[in-house]
Each structure stands twice: as structure tokens, then as C-alpha cells.
PDB file of N, CA, C, O and CB in Angstrom:
ATOM      1  N   UNK A   1     119.738 -38.202 -61.278  1.00  0.00           N
ATOM      2  CA  UNK A   1     118.821 -39.028 -60.522  1.00  0.00           C
ATOM      3  C   UNK A   1     118.912 -38.605 -59.059  1.00  0.00           C
ATOM      4  O   UNK A   1     120.002 -38.527 -58.493  1.00  0.00           O
ATOM      5  CB  UNK A   1     119.144 -40.548 -60.702  1.00  0.00           C
ATOM      6  N   UNK A   2     117.805 -38.345 -58.477  1.00  0.00           N
ATOM      7  CA  UNK A   2     117.775 -37.936 -57.076  1.00  0.00           C
ATOM      8  C   UNK A   2     117.829 -39.165 -56.171  1.00  0.00           C
ATOM      9  O   UNK A   2     117.503 -40.269 -56.607  1.00  0.00           O
ATOM     10  CB  UNK A   2     116.510 -37.100 -56.779  1.00  0.00           C
ATOM     11  N   UNK A   3     118.236 -38.981 -54.917  1.00  0.00           N
ATOM     12  CA  UNK A   3     118.275 -40.136 -54.000  1.00  0.00           C
ATOM     13  C   UNK A   3     116.912 -40.789 -53.816  1.00  0.00           C
ATOM     14  O   UNK A   3     116.836 -41.998 -53.596  1.00  0.00           O
ATOM     15  CB  UNK A   3     118.808 -39.705 -52.646  1.00  0.00           C
ATOM     16  N   UNK A   4     115.821 -40.004 -53.904  1.00  0.00           N
ATOM     17  CA  UNK A   4     114.491 -40.593 -53.753  1.00  0.00           C
ATOM     18  C   UNK A   4     114.155 -41.533 -54.898  1.00  0.00           C
ATOM     19  O   UNK A   4     113.509 -42.558 -54.678  1.00  0.00           O
ATOM     20  CB  UNK A   4     113.442 -39.503 -53.662  1.00  0.00           C
ATOM     21  N   UNK A   5     114.577 -41.211 -56.114  1.00  0.00           N
ATOM     22  CA  UNK A   5     114.314 -42.071 -57.270  1.00  0.00           C
ATOM     23  C   UNK A   5     115.117 -43.364 -57.166  1.00  0.00           C
ATOM     24  O   UNK A   5     114.648 -44.424 -57.580  1.00  0.00           O
ATOM     25  CB  UNK A   5     114.652 -41.335 -58.583  1.00  0.00           C
ATOM     26  N   UNK A   6     116.312 -43.278 -56.621  1.00  0.00           N
ATOM     27  CA  UNK A   6     117.174 -44.454 -56.525  1.00  0.00           C
ATOM     28  C   UNK A   6     116.604 -45.481 -55.545  1.00  0.00           C
ATOM     29  O   UNK A   6     116.804 -46.680 -55.741  1.00  0.00           O
ATOM     30  CB  UNK A   6     118.586 -44.043 -56.095  1.00  0.00           C
ATOM     31  N   UNK A   7     115.909 -45.052 -54.510  1.00  0.00           N
ATOM     32  CA  UNK A   7     115.337 -45.966 -53.525  1.00  0.00           C
ATOM     33  C   UNK A   7     114.269 -46.853 -54.158  1.00  0.00           C
ATOM     34  O   UNK A   7     114.066 -47.979 -53.705  1.00  0.00           O
ATOM     35  CB  UNK A   7     114.742 -45.182 -52.351  1.00  0.00           C
ATOM     36  N   UNK A   8     113.596 -46.381 -55.177  1.00  0.00           N
ATOM     37  CA  UNK A   8     112.549 -47.164 -55.818  1.00  0.00           C
ATOM     38  C   UNK A   8     113.098 -48.323 -56.644  1.00  0.00           C
ATOM     39  O   UNK A   8     112.367 -49.269 -56.933  1.00  0.00           O
ATOM     40  CB  UNK A   8     111.714 -46.273 -56.693  1.00  0.00           C
ATOM     41  N   UNK A   9     114.356 -48.267 -57.023  1.00  0.00           N
ATOM     42  CA  UNK A   9     114.955 -49.349 -57.795  1.00  0.00           C
ATOM     43  C   UNK A   9     115.317 -50.510 -56.872  1.00  0.00           C
ATOM     44  O   UNK A   9     115.618 -50.289 -55.699  1.00  0.00           O
ATOM     45  CB  UNK A   9     116.204 -48.851 -58.557  1.00  0.00           C
ATOM     46  N   UNK A  10     115.292 -51.763 -57.389  1.00  0.00           N
ATOM     47  CA  UNK A  10     115.634 -52.915 -56.554  1.00  0.00           C
ATOM     48  C   UNK A  10     117.057 -52.804 -56.008  1.00  0.00           C
ATOM     49  O   UNK A  10     118.000 -52.523 -56.747  1.00  0.00           O
ATOM     50  CB  UNK A  10     115.480 -54.211 -57.352  1.00  0.00           C
ATOM     51  N   UNK A  11     117.192 -53.027 -54.719  1.00  0.00           N
ATOM     52  CA  UNK A  11     118.474 -52.983 -54.011  1.00  0.00           C
ATOM     53  C   UNK A  11     119.154 -51.620 -54.112  1.00  0.00           C
ATOM     54  O   UNK A  11     120.325 -51.494 -53.752  1.00  0.00           O
ATOM     55  CB  UNK A  11     119.401 -54.049 -54.555  1.00  0.00           C
ATOM     56  N   UNK A  12     118.451 -50.606 -54.588  1.00  0.00           N
ATOM     57  CA  UNK A  12     119.023 -49.275 -54.723  1.00  0.00           C
ATOM     58  C   UNK A  12     120.073 -49.167 -55.819  1.00  0.00           C
ATOM     59  O   UNK A  12     120.860 -48.221 -55.835  1.00  0.00           O
ATOM     60  CB  UNK A  12     119.622 -48.859 -53.428  1.00  0.00           C
ATOM     61  N   UNK A  13     120.091 -50.136 -56.741  1.00  0.00           N
ATOM     62  CA  UNK A  13     121.060 -50.156 -57.835  1.00  0.00           C
ATOM     63  C   UNK A  13     120.455 -49.531 -59.086  1.00  0.00           C
ATOM     64  O   UNK A  13     119.233 -49.426 -59.190  1.00  0.00           O
ATOM     65  CB  UNK A  13     121.525 -51.597 -58.127  1.00  0.00           C
ATOM     66  N   UNK A  14     121.285 -49.115 -60.033  1.00  0.00           N
ATOM     67  CA  UNK A  14     120.746 -48.569 -61.289  1.00  0.00           C
ATOM     68  C   UNK A  14     119.882 -49.591 -62.018  1.00  0.00           C
ATOM     69  O   UNK A  14     120.038 -50.799 -61.839  1.00  0.00           O
ATOM     70  CB  UNK A  14     121.887 -48.109 -62.204  1.00  0.00           C
ATOM     71  N   UNK A  15     118.977 -49.089 -62.834  1.00  0.00           N
ATOM     72  CA  UNK A  15     118.050 -49.944 -63.572  1.00  0.00           C
ATOM     73  C   UNK A  15     118.807 -50.966 -64.428  1.00  0.00           C
ATOM     74  O   UNK A  15     119.739 -50.616 -65.152  1.00  0.00           O
ATOM     75  CB  UNK A  15     117.127 -49.089 -64.459  1.00  0.00           C
ATOM     76  N   UNK A  16     118.398 -52.217 -64.333  1.00  0.00           N
ATOM     77  CA  UNK A  16     119.003 -53.293 -65.119  1.00  0.00           C
ATOM     78  C   UNK A  16     120.133 -54.017 -64.406  1.00  0.00           C
ATOM     79  O   UNK A  16     120.575 -55.065 -64.876  1.00  0.00           O
ATOM     80  CB  UNK A  16     119.516 -52.744 -66.405  1.00  0.00           C
ATOM     81  N   UNK A  17     120.612 -53.489 -63.285  1.00  0.00           N
ATOM     82  CA  UNK A  17     121.740 -54.110 -62.592  1.00  0.00           C
ATOM     83  C   UNK A  17     121.376 -55.467 -62.000  1.00  0.00           C
ATOM     84  O   UNK A  17     122.159 -56.412 -62.094  1.00  0.00           O
ATOM     85  CB  UNK A  17     122.244 -53.194 -61.496  1.00  0.00           C
ATOM     86  N   UNK A  18     120.206 -55.573 -61.397  1.00  0.00           N
ATOM     87  CA  UNK A  18     119.803 -56.834 -60.781  1.00  0.00           C
ATOM     88  C   UNK A  18     119.627 -57.896 -61.864  1.00  0.00           C
ATOM     89  O   UNK A  18     120.034 -59.043 -61.680  1.00  0.00           O
ATOM     90  CB  UNK A  18     118.492 -56.659 -59.965  1.00  0.00           C
ATOM     91  N   UNK A  19     119.031 -57.525 -62.978  1.00  0.00           N
ATOM     92  CA  UNK A  19     118.860 -58.463 -64.089  1.00  0.00           C
ATOM     93  C   UNK A  19     120.213 -58.916 -64.619  1.00  0.00           C
ATOM     94  O   UNK A  19     120.400 -60.092 -64.929  1.00  0.00           O
ATOM     95  CB  UNK A  19     118.035 -57.822 -65.219  1.00  0.00           C
ATOM     96  N   UNK A  20     121.154 -57.988 -64.723  1.00  0.00           N
ATOM     97  CA  UNK A  20     122.491 -58.334 -65.203  1.00  0.00           C
ATOM     98  C   UNK A  20     123.201 -59.267 -64.227  1.00  0.00           C
ATOM     99  O   UNK A  20     123.857 -60.219 -64.647  1.00  0.00           O
ATOM    100  CB  UNK A  20     123.325 -57.067 -65.419  1.00  0.00           C
ATOM    101  N   UNK A  21     123.075 -59.002 -62.933  1.00  0.00           N
ATOM    102  CA  UNK A  21     123.701 -59.867 -61.936  1.00  0.00           C
ATOM    103  C   UNK A  21     123.109 -61.273 -61.964  1.00  0.00           C
ATOM    104  O   UNK A  21     123.839 -62.256 -61.840  1.00  0.00           O
ATOM    105  CB  UNK A  21     123.546 -59.264 -60.543  1.00  0.00           C
ATOM    106  N   UNK A  22     121.796 -61.372 -62.125  1.00  0.00           N
ATOM    107  CA  UNK A  22     121.163 -62.683 -62.213  1.00  0.00           C
ATOM    108  C   UNK A  22     121.606 -63.424 -63.464  1.00  0.00           C
ATOM    109  O   UNK A  22     121.862 -64.627 -63.415  1.00  0.00           O
ATOM    110  CB  UNK A  22     119.645 -62.543 -62.200  1.00  0.00           C
ATOM    111  N   UNK A  23     121.697 -62.728 -64.567  1.00  0.00           N
ATOM    112  CA  UNK A  23     122.145 -63.352 -65.818  1.00  0.00           C
ATOM    113  C   UNK A  23     123.583 -63.842 -65.696  1.00  0.00           C
ATOM    114  O   UNK A  23     123.909 -64.951 -66.120  1.00  0.00           O
ATOM    115  CB  UNK A  23     122.025 -62.361 -66.989  1.00  0.00           C
ATOM    116  N   UNK A  24     124.431 -63.012 -65.117  1.00  0.00           N
ATOM    117  CA  UNK A  24     125.825 -63.429 -64.933  1.00  0.00           C
ATOM    118  C   UNK A  24     125.916 -64.637 -64.004  1.00  0.00           C
ATOM    119  O   UNK A  24     126.747 -65.519 -64.219  1.00  0.00           O
ATOM    120  CB  UNK A  24     126.664 -62.268 -64.371  1.00  0.00           C
ATOM    121  N   UNK A  25     125.078 -64.684 -62.985  1.00  0.00           N
ATOM    122  CA  UNK A  25     125.061 -65.836 -62.081  1.00  0.00           C
ATOM    123  C   UNK A  25     124.691 -67.117 -62.799  1.00  0.00           C
ATOM    124  O   UNK A  25     125.314 -68.158 -62.590  1.00  0.00           O
ATOM    125  CB  UNK A  25     124.095 -65.595 -60.944  1.00  0.00           C
ATOM    126  N   UNK A  26     123.681 -67.042 -63.641  1.00  0.00           N
ATOM    127  CA  UNK A  26     123.258 -68.228 -64.402  1.00  0.00           C
ATOM    128  C   UNK A  26     124.371 -68.687 -65.337  1.00  0.00           C
ATOM    129  O   UNK A  26     124.649 -69.882 -65.436  1.00  0.00           O
ATOM    130  CB  UNK A  26     121.973 -67.929 -65.212  1.00  0.00           C
ATOM    131  N   UNK A  27     125.005 -67.742 -66.022  1.00  0.00           N
ATOM    132  CA  UNK A  27     126.088 -68.093 -66.946  1.00  0.00           C
ATOM    133  C   UNK A  27     127.265 -68.701 -66.186  1.00  0.00           C
ATOM    134  O   UNK A  27     127.851 -69.683 -66.642  1.00  0.00           O
ATOM    135  CB  UNK A  27     126.549 -66.850 -67.739  1.00  0.00           C
ATOM    136  N   UNK A  28     127.619 -68.128 -65.033  1.00  0.00           N
ATOM    137  CA  UNK A  28     128.744 -68.663 -64.260  1.00  0.00           C
ATOM    138  C   UNK A  28     128.452 -70.069 -63.720  1.00  0.00           C
ATOM    139  O   UNK A  28     129.326 -70.936 -63.742  1.00  0.00           O
ATOM    140  CB  UNK A  28     129.076 -67.722 -63.101  1.00  0.00           C
ATOM    141  N   UNK A  29     127.235 -70.294 -63.240  1.00  0.00           N
ATOM    142  CA  UNK A  29     126.880 -71.623 -62.740  1.00  0.00           C
ATOM    143  C   UNK A  29     126.891 -72.642 -63.887  1.00  0.00           C
ATOM    144  O   UNK A  29     127.426 -73.741 -63.735  1.00  0.00           O
ATOM    145  CB  UNK A  29     125.488 -71.593 -62.056  1.00  0.00           C
ATOM    146  N   UNK A  30     126.307 -72.283 -65.021  1.00  0.00           N
ATOM    147  CA  UNK A  30     126.302 -73.194 -66.177  1.00  0.00           C
ATOM    148  C   UNK A  30     127.722 -73.474 -66.650  1.00  0.00           C
ATOM    149  O   UNK A  30     128.057 -74.609 -66.988  1.00  0.00           O
ATOM    150  CB  UNK A  30     125.467 -72.603 -67.334  1.00  0.00           C
ATOM    151  N   UNK A  31     128.554 -72.441 -66.674  1.00  0.00           N
ATOM    152  CA  UNK A  31     129.956 -72.630 -67.064  1.00  0.00           C
ATOM    153  C   UNK A  31     130.708 -73.515 -66.087  1.00  0.00           C
ATOM    154  O   UNK A  31     131.527 -74.340 -66.493  1.00  0.00           O
ATOM    155  CB  UNK A  31     130.655 -71.291 -67.175  1.00  0.00           C
ATOM    156  N   UNK A  32     130.432 -73.345 -64.796  1.00  0.00           N
ATOM    157  CA  UNK A  32     131.074 -74.187 -63.789  1.00  0.00           C
ATOM    158  C   UNK A  32     130.683 -75.645 -63.924  1.00  0.00           C
ATOM    159  O   UNK A  32     131.526 -76.535 -63.815  1.00  0.00           O
ATOM    160  CB  UNK A  32     130.730 -73.699 -62.408  1.00  0.00           C
ATOM    161  N   UNK A  33     129.395 -75.888 -64.162  1.00  0.00           N
ATOM    162  CA  UNK A  33     128.932 -77.270 -64.347  1.00  0.00           C
ATOM    163  C   UNK A  33     129.551 -77.875 -65.605  1.00  0.00           C
ATOM    164  O   UNK A  33     129.988 -79.026 -65.599  1.00  0.00           O
ATOM    165  CB  UNK A  33     127.388 -77.320 -64.434  1.00  0.00           C
ATOM    166  N   UNK A  34     129.582 -77.096 -66.676  1.00  0.00           N
ATOM    167  CA  UNK A  34     130.186 -77.588 -67.922  1.00  0.00           C
ATOM    168  C   UNK A  34     131.672 -77.875 -67.736  1.00  0.00           C
ATOM    169  O   UNK A  34     132.174 -78.890 -68.218  1.00  0.00           O
ATOM    170  CB  UNK A  34     129.988 -76.569 -69.057  1.00  0.00           C
ATOM    171  N   UNK A  35     132.379 -76.985 -67.038  1.00  0.00           N
ATOM    172  CA  UNK A  35     133.811 -77.200 -66.799  1.00  0.00           C
ATOM    173  C   UNK A  35     134.039 -78.457 -65.956  1.00  0.00           C
ATOM    174  O   UNK A  35     134.956 -79.234 -66.221  1.00  0.00           O
ATOM    175  CB  UNK A  35     134.432 -75.970 -66.098  1.00  0.00           C
ATOM    176  N   UNK A  36     133.193 -78.645 -64.941  1.00  0.00           N
ATOM    177  CA  UNK A  36     133.315 -79.847 -64.112  1.00  0.00           C
ATOM    178  C   UNK A  36     133.087 -81.101 -64.945  1.00  0.00           C
ATOM    179  O   UNK A  36     133.859 -82.056 -64.859  1.00  0.00           O
ATOM    180  CB  UNK A  36     132.318 -79.801 -62.941  1.00  0.00           C
ATOM    181  N   UNK A  37     132.028 -81.101 -65.753  1.00  0.00           N
ATOM    182  CA  UNK A  37     131.740 -82.279 -66.571  1.00  0.00           C
ATOM    183  C   UNK A  37     132.851 -82.545 -67.581  1.00  0.00           C
ATOM    184  O   UNK A  37     133.226 -83.696 -67.805  1.00  0.00           O
ATOM    185  CB  UNK A  37     130.410 -82.104 -67.298  1.00  0.00           C
ATOM    186  N   UNK A  38     133.378 -81.487 -68.188  1.00  0.00           N
ATOM    187  CA  UNK A  38     134.460 -81.661 -69.159  1.00  0.00           C
ATOM    188  C   UNK A  38     135.741 -82.157 -68.503  1.00  0.00           C
ATOM    189  O   UNK A  38     136.471 -82.952 -69.093  1.00  0.00           O
ATOM    190  CB  UNK A  38     134.730 -80.352 -69.882  1.00  0.00           C
ATOM    191  N   UNK A  39     136.022 -81.692 -67.280  1.00  0.00           N
ATOM    192  CA  UNK A  39     137.236 -82.129 -66.588  1.00  0.00           C
ATOM    193  C   UNK A  39     137.086 -83.554 -66.042  1.00  0.00           C
ATOM    194  O   UNK A  39     138.052 -84.316 -66.005  1.00  0.00           O
ATOM    195  CB  UNK A  39     137.571 -81.160 -65.444  1.00  0.00           C
ATOM    196  N   UNK A  40     135.876 -83.904 -65.622  1.00  0.00           N
ATOM    197  CA  UNK A  40     135.649 -85.207 -64.996  1.00  0.00           C
ATOM    198  C   UNK A  40     135.621 -86.335 -66.032  1.00  0.00           C
ATOM    199  O   UNK A  40     136.335 -87.327 -65.881  1.00  0.00           O
ATOM    200  CB  UNK A  40     134.337 -85.191 -64.208  1.00  0.00           C
ATOM    201  N   UNK A  41     134.814 -86.194 -67.068  1.00  0.00           N
ATOM    202  CA  UNK A  41     134.691 -87.235 -68.096  1.00  0.00           C
ATOM    203  C   UNK A  41     134.246 -86.599 -69.408  1.00  0.00           C
ATOM    204  O   UNK A  41     133.053 -86.578 -69.712  1.00  0.00           O
ATOM    205  CB  UNK A  41     133.686 -88.343 -67.654  1.00  0.00           C
ATOM    206  N   UNK A  42     135.186 -86.085 -70.182  1.00  0.00           N
ATOM    207  CA  UNK A  42     134.820 -85.356 -71.399  1.00  0.00           C
ATOM    208  C   UNK A  42     134.173 -86.210 -72.490  1.00  0.00           C
ATOM    209  O   UNK A  42     133.532 -85.666 -73.390  1.00  0.00           O
ATOM    210  CB  UNK A  42     136.031 -84.705 -71.958  1.00  0.00           C
ATOM    211  N   UNK A  43     134.326 -87.513 -72.431  1.00  0.00           N
ATOM    212  CA  UNK A  43     133.790 -88.368 -73.494  1.00  0.00           C
ATOM    213  C   UNK A  43     132.415 -88.931 -73.174  1.00  0.00           C
ATOM    214  O   UNK A  43     131.849 -89.652 -73.996  1.00  0.00           O
ATOM    215  CB  UNK A  43     134.738 -89.500 -73.761  1.00  0.00           C
ATOM    216  N   UNK A  44     131.858 -88.626 -72.002  1.00  0.00           N
ATOM    217  CA  UNK A  44     130.571 -89.229 -71.636  1.00  0.00           C
ATOM    218  C   UNK A  44     129.427 -88.594 -72.426  1.00  0.00           C
ATOM    219  O   UNK A  44     129.510 -87.450 -72.874  1.00  0.00           O
ATOM    220  CB  UNK A  44     130.317 -89.080 -70.121  1.00  0.00           C
ATOM    221  N   UNK A  45     128.369 -89.367 -72.578  1.00  0.00           N
ATOM    222  CA  UNK A  45     127.192 -88.875 -73.297  1.00  0.00           C
ATOM    223  C   UNK A  45     126.524 -87.729 -72.551  1.00  0.00           C
ATOM    224  O   UNK A  45     126.007 -86.803 -73.175  1.00  0.00           O
ATOM    225  CB  UNK A  45     126.191 -90.007 -73.514  1.00  0.00           C
ATOM    226  N   UNK A  46     126.530 -87.782 -71.219  1.00  0.00           N
ATOM    227  CA  UNK A  46     125.938 -86.702 -70.427  1.00  0.00           C
ATOM    228  C   UNK A  46     126.660 -85.382 -70.678  1.00  0.00           C
ATOM    229  O   UNK A  46     126.020 -84.345 -70.848  1.00  0.00           O
ATOM    230  CB  UNK A  46     125.978 -87.049 -68.932  1.00  0.00           C
ATOM    231  N   UNK A  47     127.982 -85.418 -70.700  1.00  0.00           N
ATOM    232  CA  UNK A  47     128.760 -84.210 -70.941  1.00  0.00           C
ATOM    233  C   UNK A  47     128.445 -83.642 -72.318  1.00  0.00           C
ATOM    234  O   UNK A  47     128.228 -82.439 -72.461  1.00  0.00           O
ATOM    235  CB  UNK A  47     130.263 -84.499 -70.813  1.00  0.00           C
ATOM    236  N   UNK A  48     128.418 -84.492 -73.317  1.00  0.00           N
ATOM    237  CA  UNK A  48     128.128 -84.029 -74.677  1.00  0.00           C
ATOM    238  C   UNK A  48     126.729 -83.430 -74.773  1.00  0.00           C
ATOM    239  O   UNK A  48     126.529 -82.417 -75.443  1.00  0.00           O
ATOM    240  CB  UNK A  48     128.272 -85.181 -75.673  1.00  0.00           C
ATOM    241  N   UNK A  49     125.772 -84.049 -74.113  1.00  0.00           N
ATOM    242  CA  UNK A  49     124.399 -83.568 -74.173  1.00  0.00           C
ATOM    243  C   UNK A  49     124.252 -82.226 -73.443  1.00  0.00           C
ATOM    244  O   UNK A  49     123.630 -81.298 -73.961  1.00  0.00           O
ATOM    245  CB  UNK A  49     123.448 -84.609 -73.571  1.00  0.00           C
ATOM    246  N   UNK A  50     124.818 -82.131 -72.252  1.00  0.00           N
ATOM    247  CA  UNK A  50     124.691 -80.906 -71.457  1.00  0.00           C
ATOM    248  C   UNK A  50     125.406 -79.743 -72.127  1.00  0.00           C
ATOM    249  O   UNK A  50     124.821 -78.673 -72.294  1.00  0.00           O
ATOM    250  CB  UNK A  50     125.248 -81.120 -70.046  1.00  0.00           C
ATOM    251  N   UNK A  51     126.650 -79.934 -72.509  1.00  0.00           N
ATOM    252  CA  UNK A  51     127.424 -78.857 -73.122  1.00  0.00           C
ATOM    253  C   UNK A  51     126.829 -78.477 -74.479  1.00  0.00           C
ATOM    254  O   UNK A  51     126.738 -77.292 -74.799  1.00  0.00           O
ATOM    255  CB  UNK A  51     128.900 -79.276 -73.283  1.00  0.00           C
ATOM    256  N   UNK A  52     126.429 -79.453 -75.266  1.00  0.00           N
ATOM    257  CA  UNK A  52     125.805 -79.162 -76.557  1.00  0.00           C
ATOM    258  C   UNK A  52     124.475 -78.442 -76.417  1.00  0.00           C
ATOM    259  O   UNK A  52     124.173 -77.534 -77.191  1.00  0.00           O
ATOM    260  CB  UNK A  52     125.603 -80.438 -77.330  1.00  0.00           C
ATOM    261  N   UNK A  53     123.684 -78.839 -75.439  1.00  0.00           N
ATOM    262  CA  UNK A  53     122.397 -78.180 -75.198  1.00  0.00           C
ATOM    263  C   UNK A  53     122.565 -76.740 -74.759  1.00  0.00           C
ATOM    264  O   UNK A  53     121.836 -75.860 -75.214  1.00  0.00           O
ATOM    265  CB  UNK A  53     121.609 -78.937 -74.154  1.00  0.00           C
ATOM    266  N   UNK A  54     123.533 -76.491 -73.867  1.00  0.00           N
ATOM    267  CA  UNK A  54     123.764 -75.119 -73.419  1.00  0.00           C
ATOM    268  C   UNK A  54     124.328 -74.256 -74.533  1.00  0.00           C
ATOM    269  O   UNK A  54     123.988 -73.077 -74.631  1.00  0.00           O
ATOM    270  CB  UNK A  54     124.705 -75.103 -72.226  1.00  0.00           C
ATOM    271  N   UNK A  55     125.178 -74.815 -75.368  1.00  0.00           N
ATOM    272  CA  UNK A  55     125.712 -74.052 -76.497  1.00  0.00           C
ATOM    273  C   UNK A  55     124.591 -73.702 -77.478  1.00  0.00           C
ATOM    274  O   UNK A  55     124.558 -72.594 -78.014  1.00  0.00           O
ATOM    275  CB  UNK A  55     126.828 -74.852 -77.216  1.00  0.00           C
ATOM    276  N   UNK A  56     123.692 -74.625 -77.708  1.00  0.00           N
ATOM    277  CA  UNK A  56     122.552 -74.365 -78.587  1.00  0.00           C
ATOM    278  C   UNK A  56     121.635 -73.301 -77.996  1.00  0.00           C
ATOM    279  O   UNK A  56     121.192 -72.394 -78.702  1.00  0.00           O
ATOM    280  CB  UNK A  56     121.767 -75.656 -78.836  1.00  0.00           C
ATOM    281  N   UNK A  57     121.351 -73.413 -76.700  1.00  0.00           N
ATOM    282  CA  UNK A  57     120.489 -72.427 -76.041  1.00  0.00           C
ATOM    283  C   UNK A  57     121.124 -71.040 -76.079  1.00  0.00           C
ATOM    284  O   UNK A  57     120.434 -70.052 -76.329  1.00  0.00           O
ATOM    285  CB  UNK A  57     120.209 -72.843 -74.585  1.00  0.00           C
ATOM    286  N   UNK A  58     122.410 -70.958 -75.837  1.00  0.00           N
ATOM    287  CA  UNK A  58     123.102 -69.672 -75.878  1.00  0.00           C
ATOM    288  C   UNK A  58     123.061 -69.082 -77.279  1.00  0.00           C
ATOM    289  O   UNK A  58     122.870 -67.877 -77.439  1.00  0.00           O
ATOM    290  CB  UNK A  58     124.552 -69.827 -75.412  1.00  0.00           C
ATOM    291  N   UNK A  59     123.235 -69.909 -78.283  1.00  0.00           N
ATOM    292  CA  UNK A  59     123.145 -69.434 -79.664  1.00  0.00           C
ATOM    293  C   UNK A  59     121.763 -68.897 -79.993  1.00  0.00           C
ATOM    294  O   UNK A  59     121.633 -67.885 -80.682  1.00  0.00           O
ATOM    295  CB  UNK A  59     123.500 -70.549 -80.624  1.00  0.00           C
ATOM    296  N   UNK A  60     120.733 -69.569 -79.503  1.00  0.00           N
ATOM    297  CA  UNK A  60     119.359 -69.100 -79.727  1.00  0.00           C
ATOM    298  C   UNK A  60     119.103 -67.771 -79.033  1.00  0.00           C
ATOM    299  O   UNK A  60     118.473 -66.884 -79.608  1.00  0.00           O
ATOM    300  CB  UNK A  60     118.353 -70.140 -79.234  1.00  0.00           C
ATOM    301  N   UNK A  61     119.583 -67.625 -77.811  1.00  0.00           N
ATOM    302  CA  UNK A  61     119.399 -66.371 -77.074  1.00  0.00           C
ATOM    303  C   UNK A  61     120.109 -65.224 -77.776  1.00  0.00           C
ATOM    304  O   UNK A  61     119.539 -64.145 -77.935  1.00  0.00           O
ATOM    305  CB  UNK A  61     119.917 -66.508 -75.634  1.00  0.00           C
ATOM    306  N   UNK A  62     121.333 -65.449 -78.193  1.00  0.00           N
ATOM    307  CA  UNK A  62     122.098 -64.396 -78.881  1.00  0.00           C
ATOM    308  C   UNK A  62     121.432 -64.049 -80.208  1.00  0.00           C
ATOM    309  O   UNK A  62     121.320 -62.872 -80.551  1.00  0.00           O
ATOM    310  CB  UNK A  62     123.569 -64.845 -79.117  1.00  0.00           C
ATOM    311  N   UNK A  63     120.993 -65.047 -80.953  1.00  0.00           N
ATOM    312  CA  UNK A  63     120.319 -64.787 -82.225  1.00  0.00           C
ATOM    313  C   UNK A  63     119.031 -64.012 -82.045  1.00  0.00           C
ATOM    314  O   UNK A  63     118.750 -63.090 -82.811  1.00  0.00           O
ATOM    315  CB  UNK A  63     120.030 -66.084 -82.935  1.00  0.00           C
ATOM    316  N   UNK A  64     118.243 -64.372 -81.043  1.00  0.00           N
ATOM    317  CA  UNK A  64     117.005 -63.667 -80.776  1.00  0.00           C
ATOM    318  C   UNK A  64     117.266 -62.232 -80.353  1.00  0.00           C
ATOM    319  O   UNK A  64     116.569 -61.319 -80.794  1.00  0.00           O
ATOM    320  CB  UNK A  64     116.211 -64.388 -79.710  1.00  0.00           C
ATOM    321  N   UNK A  65     118.270 -62.022 -79.498  1.00  0.00           N
ATOM    322  CA  UNK A  65     118.589 -60.686 -79.011  1.00  0.00           C
ATOM    323  C   UNK A  65     118.987 -59.765 -80.162  1.00  0.00           C
ATOM    324  O   UNK A  65     118.443 -58.670 -80.301  1.00  0.00           O
ATOM    325  CB  UNK A  65     119.712 -60.753 -77.973  1.00  0.00           C
ATOM    326  N   UNK A  66     119.921 -60.201 -80.973  1.00  0.00           N
ATOM    327  CA  UNK A  66     120.366 -59.349 -82.070  1.00  0.00           C
ATOM    328  C   UNK A  66     119.329 -59.260 -83.181  1.00  0.00           C
ATOM    329  O   UNK A  66     119.266 -58.256 -83.892  1.00  0.00           O
ATOM    330  CB  UNK A  66     121.675 -59.864 -82.631  1.00  0.00           C
ATOM    331  N   UNK A  67     118.516 -60.299 -83.336  1.00  0.00           N
ATOM    332  CA  UNK A  67     117.444 -60.247 -84.334  1.00  0.00           C
ATOM    333  C   UNK A  67     116.388 -59.220 -83.990  1.00  0.00           C
ATOM    334  O   UNK A  67     115.907 -58.504 -84.868  1.00  0.00           O
ATOM    335  CB  UNK A  67     116.798 -61.600 -84.476  1.00  0.00           C
ATOM    336  N   UNK A  68     116.025 -59.140 -82.723  1.00  0.00           N
ATOM    337  CA  UNK A  68     115.017 -58.153 -82.319  1.00  0.00           C
ATOM    338  C   UNK A  68     115.598 -56.757 -82.278  1.00  0.00           C
ATOM    339  O   UNK A  68     114.879 -55.791 -82.535  1.00  0.00           O
ATOM    340  CB  UNK A  68     114.437 -58.507 -80.956  1.00  0.00           C
ATOM    341  N   UNK A  69     116.861 -56.617 -81.969  1.00  0.00           N
ATOM    342  CA  UNK A  69     117.475 -55.283 -81.922  1.00  0.00           C
ATOM    343  C   UNK A  69     117.635 -54.712 -83.335  1.00  0.00           C
ATOM    344  O   UNK A  69     117.539 -53.498 -83.517  1.00  0.00           O
ATOM    345  CB  UNK A  69     118.853 -55.344 -81.213  1.00  0.00           C
ATOM    346  N   UNK A  70     117.871 -55.550 -84.319  1.00  0.00           N
ATOM    347  CA  UNK A  70     118.024 -55.040 -85.675  1.00  0.00           C
ATOM    348  C   UNK A  70     116.692 -54.678 -86.302  1.00  0.00           C
ATOM    349  O   UNK A  70     116.649 -53.896 -87.252  1.00  0.00           O
ATOM    350  CB  UNK A  70     118.731 -56.055 -86.533  1.00  0.00           C
ATOM    351  N   UNK A  71     115.598 -55.238 -85.781  1.00  0.00           N
ATOM    352  CA  UNK A  71     114.263 -54.953 -86.335  1.00  0.00           C
ATOM    353  C   UNK A  71     113.730 -53.609 -85.876  1.00  0.00           C
ATOM    354  O   UNK A  71     112.836 -53.046 -86.508  1.00  0.00           O
ATOM    355  CB  UNK A  71     113.283 -56.047 -85.940  1.00  0.00           C
ATOM    356  N   UNK A  72     114.270 -53.088 -84.780  1.00  0.00           N
ATOM    357  CA  UNK A  72     113.772 -51.807 -84.261  1.00  0.00           C
ATOM    358  C   UNK A  72     114.507 -50.634 -84.852  1.00  0.00           C
ATOM    359  O   UNK A  72     114.208 -49.487 -84.520  1.00  0.00           O
ATOM    360  CB  UNK A  72     113.888 -51.764 -82.758  1.00  0.00           C
TER     361      UNK A  72
END
């Protein structure tokens, strides 16, 4: 890759790096909120709903990702 091609990428990083950083940020923030809720009041309905919802969403994302990759 020439230096001119690298300038066209966002922030001058390799392709996919910005998307990966954003994804990691979302996961870290969600994990931090879940950890706070679990440490503060693990038996509350809000904690159960938030943590359960995020676990379900993560399962759906992982299932969709591997489902589409196996179809190609």
C-alpha cells in the first residue's frame, strides 16, 4: 500500500480499523453499564432487563454474523 492510498482511509488507518474501534467502544460502554448495574443492585428488575436484553442482542449479532459467513 502506498502512502497516497493510506491517506484516503479514515484517520489514515487500515481498512476496518475505525469500525473495529467503534464496535469495541460500544461493547466496553455496554459492559461498563452492565457491571455497574450488577455491582449496585444485582436483584433489581432494571438490571435483569438491561443485562438480559444485551445478552440477547449479542447472541443475535453473533448468530447473524456466523450465519451469513457460512452461507458464502
